[in-house]
Structures are given as structure tokens and as C-alpha cells.
N, C-alpha and C positions, 0 to 999 in steps of 0.2 A: 900595369898600373903603377903609378908612383905612390910614394908613401903619404903624400898630402892629398890624395884624391878623396873626394867625398862619396864616390860611387861604391867603394868597398864596404863601408858600414851599412849602406842601404841594401846591398846584396846579401850581406850576412843576416840582417834583420829579416829580409824576405825569406831566406832559406829557413831560418829558425821558425818563422811564422808558419810556413808550409809544413814543416816537420811537426810542429805542435798541433796543427789542425788535423794532420793525418793520424797522429797518436790519439787525439780525442775521438775521432771517428772510429778508429779501430777499437778503442776501449769501450765506447758506447755500444758498438755492435757486439762485442764479446760479452758485455754485461747483459744485453738484451737476450742473447742466445742462452746464457746461463740461467737467466730468470725464466725463460720459456721452458727450458728443460726441468728446472725445479718445480714449476707449476704443473707440468705434465706428471712428474713423479708424485707430487702431492695429490693430484687428482686420482691417480691410479691407486696409491696406497691408502689415502684417508677418505675415499669417497663414501662408502657405506657408513662408516663410523661417524663421520662428520654429519651426514644426513640424519642419522639417528639422534645425535646430540642436539642439532638444531631443532629437530622436531620436538624433542622432549622439552627443551627450553621454551620454545614457542607455545607449546601446550600449557606449560606452567604459568607463563605470563598471561595467556588468555584466561585460564581458570582463575588466577589471582584477581584480575581486573573484574571478571564476572562476579566473583565472591564479594569483592569490595562494593560493587554497585548494588548487588541484590541485598546485602546485609546493611547497607547504609540507610538510616531511617529517613533522611531527607531526599532520597533519590526519587526523581520523577518517573512517570510512566515511560517517557521518551528515553530517558537514560537506561532504563531496564531493557527496552526494546533494542536500543543501540548496542548494549552490552551483550545481548544474546544474538542479535541479527547480523551484526557486522562480521564476527568470527564465523558465523554459519555461511555467510556469502563467500568468504575467502576459502573455507573448507570445501564448499560446493564447487567453486571455480577450479581449485587444484584437483579435486576428485574427477571432475568432468574432463579436465585437461589430461590427467593420467590415463583415464579409461579410453579416451578417444585417440590417444597416441600423439597428442600435441606436445608432450614433454620430451619426446625423443629427438635428440640433436645429432645430426650427422656431421662429421668433421669435413670441413671444406678442404679440398686438396689445393695446394698452391702450385702455381706454375713455376717452373724453374727448379732451383736447388731445394733440397730438404734440409 
């Protein structure tokens, strides 16, 4: 090629673009792999403690809302029914799901690499 040719800059830009895209894809896949491994570690390490913490916080929120509704002088009968009935429905649903085995999740195995 000659020094004045316009094809040389286009080739350089094309090569740089391909290398940049390849680096972006490689970085994205590496970060996804690291995130997946971190999530797996967090699931194994913090599973029971996290579940207990969320359960306690949820129970405190439900009890607080029920206390507010039941002690508020202007609360209607429907508000009291909702304050007691809605949490009871959620508790019943989760209890039935846990007892019936609906809460057990099996890990799907992927085809190909691990």
C-alpha cells in the first residue's frame, strides 16, 4: 500500500473495533461468571441467617401494622379484617407450600460447560 492510500486507516479502525468488541464480550462474560460464583457463595454462606433475619423483620412489620390498625380509634371494621386477614392468608400460603414440598427447588443442570 502506498502512503496516501485511504484503505489503511479503515483497516486499522476495523481491527481496533473488532478487538474492542472482543474485549467487551470477554469482560462481560468474566464479570457474569464472577457474579454467579459470588451469588452461589452468598447463598451457601448466608442462607439460614438471611432467612431468619427476613422472617423476623417481616413479622415485626406485620405486627406493627396490625397494632396501628387495631389501636387507631377511627379504624373501620374492614381495616381490622384486612389487618388480620391478609397476613393470615400469606402465612397460610407459605405454611401450606412448605409442608406440601412446593418450596423445594432443584437446581437445573446446564448442558455443556460448567
